[in-house]
C-alpha positions in Angstrom: 0.0 0.0 0.0 1.3 3.4 -1.0 2.1 5.6 2.0 1.1 9.3 1.7 3.0 11.8 3.9 1.9 15.3 4.5 4.7 16.7 2.3 3.4 14.5 -0.6 0.4 16.8 -0.6 2.4 20.0 -1.0 2.9 21.0 -4.6 6.6 21.7 -4.3 7.5 18.2 -2.9 5.0 16.5 -5.3 6.6 18.3 -8.3 10.1 17.3 -7.2 9.0 13.7 -6.6 7.4 13.5 -10.0 10.5 14.7 -11.7 12.6 12.2 -9.7 10.3 9.3 -10.6 10.3 10.4 -14.3 14.1 10.1 -14.5 14.2 6.8 -12.4 11.4 5.2 -14.5 13.4 6.1 -17.7 16.9 5.1 -16.6 16.4 2.6 -13.8 13.0 1.0 -13.9 11.2 -1.2 -11.3 13.3 -3.5 -9.1 13.7 -6.9 -10.8 14.8 -8.3 -7.4 18.1 -8.0 -5.6 18.7 -4.3 -6.4 19.9 -2.0 -3.6 19.1 1.7 -3.2 20.9 4.1 -0.9 19.3 7.4 0.1 22.0 9.8 1.2 20.7 12.4 3.6 17.7 10.3 4.2 16.5 12.0 7.3 13.3 10.3 8.6 13.0 8.3 5.4 10.3 10.4 3.9 11.3 9.3 0.4 11.5 5.6 1.2 8.0 4.8 0.0 9.0 6.1 -3.4 12.5 4.7 -3.7 11.5 1.2 -2.6 9.9 0.8 -6.0 13.5 0.7 -7.4 15.2 -1.6 -4.9 15.7 -2.5 -1.3 16.0 0.7 0.7 18.9 1.8 2.9 19.2 5.3 4.3 22.1 7.3 5.8 22.1 10.6 7.5 24.6 12.7 9.5 22.0 13.7 12.1 20.7 11.0 14.6 17.5 12.8 15.4 15.5 12.0 12.2 17.0 8.6 12.1 15.1 7.7 15.3 11.9 8.3 13.4 13.1 6.3 10.5 13.8 3.3 12.7 10.3 3.7 14.2 9.1 3.2 10.6 11.2 0.0 10.5 13.6 1.4 7.9 17.2 0.2 7.4 19.1 3.4 8.2 22.6 4.3 9.4 24.5 7.2 10.9 27.1 8.6 8.5 28.1 11.6 6.4 27.8 12.0 2.7 31.5 12.4 2.2 32.4 9.4 4.4 29.8 6.7 3.8 29.9 3.7 6.1 29.5 1.2 3.2 31.8 -1.0 1.1 32.8 -0.3 -2.4 30.3 -1.2 -5.1 27.5 -2.0 -2.7 24.5 -0.2 -4.4 22.7 -0.1 -7.7 21.2 3.3 -7.1 22.3 6.2 -4.9 19.9 9.1 -4.3 21.3 12.5 -3.3 18.0 14.4 -2.9 18.7 18.0 -1.9 21.7 16.8 0.0 25.0 18.0 -1.5 24.2 21.7 -1.1 24.5 21.0 2.7 27.9 19.3 2.5 31.0 21.5 2.7 33.0 18.8 1.0 30.7 18.4 -2.0 33.3 16.6 -4.1 33.8 14.1 -1.3 30.1 13.4 -1.4 30.1 12.9 -5.2 33.3 10.7 -4.9 31.7 8.6 -2.2 28.5 8.1 -4.2 30.7 6.9 -7.1 32.7 4.6 -4.8 29.7 2.8 -3.3 27.9 2.4 -6.7 28.3 -0.8 -8.6 29.6 -0.5 -12.2 26.6 0.5 -14.3 24.9 1.9 -11.2 23.0 5.2 -11.3 23.1 8.3 -9.1 20.1 10.6 -8.9 20.8 14.1 -7.7 18.6 17.1 -7.0 20.0 20.5 -5.9 18.7 24.1 -5.6 19.5 26.4 -8.6 21.1 29.8 -9.0 23.0 31.7 -6.4 21.0 34.9 -7.2 18.0 33.1 -5.6 19.9 32.8 -2.3 17.5 33.6 0.5 17.0 33.3 4.3 15.8 29.8 3.7 19.2 28.8 2.4 20.8 30.3 5.5 18.4 28.6 7.9 18.9 25.2 6.2 22.7 25.6 6.3 23.2 25.4 2.6 26.7 25.9 1.3 25.8 26.8 -2.2 23.2 26.8 -5.1 24.1 25.4 -8.5 23.8 26.0 -12.2 23.2 23.0 -14.4 26.5 23.2 -16.3 28.3 23.4 -12.9 26.6 20.3 -11.5 27.3 18.3 -14.7 31.0 19.4 -14.6 31.4 18.3 -10.9 29.8 15.0 -11.6 32.0 14.3 -14.6 35.0 15.3 -12.5 34.4 12.3 -10.3 34.1 9.9 -13.2 30.3 9.9 -13.7 28.7 9.8 -17.1 25.8 12.2 -17.0 22.8 10.6 -18.7 20.3 13.5 -18.3 20.0 16.8 -16.5 17.5 19.6 -16.4 16.3 22.5 -14.4 12.9 21.8 -12.7 10.1 24.0 -11.4 10.4 25.6 -14.8 6.9 27.0 -15.2 6.8 28.7 -11.7 10.3 30.0 -12.0 9.5 33.6 -13.0 7.0 34.0 -10.1 9.2 32.2 -7.6 12.2 34.3 -8.5 10.2 37.5 -8.3 8.8 36.6 -4.8 12.3 35.7 -3.5 13.9 38.9 -4.8 11.0 41.1 -3.5 11.3 39.6 0.0 15.0 39.9 0.2 15.9 42.1 3.2 12.2 42.3 4.2 9.9 39.5 5.3 11.2 36.1 4.8 9.6 33.0 6.4 11.5 30.8 8.9 11.3 27.4 7.2 14.2 25.4 8.6 14.9 21.8 7.9 13.7 19.2 10.5 17.3 18.1 10.7 17.9 21.1 13.0 14.7 20.6 15.1 14.6 18.2 18.1 11.1 17.0 17.4 10.0 17.6 13.8 10.5 15.0 11.1 8.4 16.5 8.3 10.0 19.2 6.2 8.3 22.5 6.8 7.1 24.3 3.7 5.3 27.6 3.3 1.6 26.7 3.2 -0.1 27.1 -0.2 -3.9 27.7 0.0 -6.4 25.8 -2.1 -7.1 26.0 -5.0 -3.6 27.3 -5.8 -2.0 24.1 -4.4 -4.2 21.9 -6.6 -3.4 24.1 -9.7 0.4 23.8 -9.0 0.0 20.1 -8.7 -1.3 20.1 -12.2 1.6 22.2 -13.4 4.0 19.7 -11.8 2.3 16.8 -13.6 2.8 18.6 -16.9 6.4 19.3 -16.1 7.1 15.7 -15.2 5.6 14.6 -18.5 7.7 17.0 -20.5 10.9 16.0 -18.6 10.6 12.6 -20.2 11.2 14.3 -23.6 13.2 17.5 -23.0 15.4 19.5 -20.6 14.3 22.9 -19.3 16.6 25.9 -19.6 15.8 27.4 -16.2 14.1 26.6 -12.9 14.4 26.9 -9.1 16.1 23.5 -8.9 18.2 21.0 -10.9 17.8 17.3 -11.4 20.4 15.0 -12.9 20.9 11.3 -13.3 24.4 9.9 -13.8 26.0 6.5 -14.3 29.1 4.8 -13.0 30.7 3.4 -16.2 31.1 -0.3 -16.4 34.9 0.2 -16.9 
């Protein structure tokens, strides 16, 4: 039975998830049996119910607080950092770095570790926030180190030996409005929406509430974007998604 978390109902998370699943469906496909998936920066395991479709789920996070919730959910999770993963070489078929590497000071170490623990032919799925000019209070509260451009992310993945199969900006259609709102708020009112990784009790990611019917409308926009992502790459957006492969040789 599919589990529905509160964040699945929010248009931003739903749009990101649809983009992730579009790439994974195209380049990975359903688990034939025996495949292993590693969720780096897994937190409370809020993406486990999606990633389990592609293989047996393992999570790892540097913060023990959300891992307690993950274990209550009977998930296989471990304490460890993205740039020093506690797993053997060539252990996984898929590594997910979902809004993770922007938190890691040693980002190249995180990419190198993902490469190391992947089996030859294994895939890495990465999402990151886009464009430093969109830097906001939210980035500060969530202890982000950086935001990316698509060419920059592709270059850094290739530098670690990955073959990038596909990459695109996402949240393409809402980008003009989102950018305008971020820039208009700068230095004025900006909401405090910190990650649950820095909260003693929370395990759901807090997002700015979107009233109905706007939330429903943006869900529809996200569905359209996921459909188009199967055929093209967008030239701008508030985030970036990429899927890369560890070569067989």
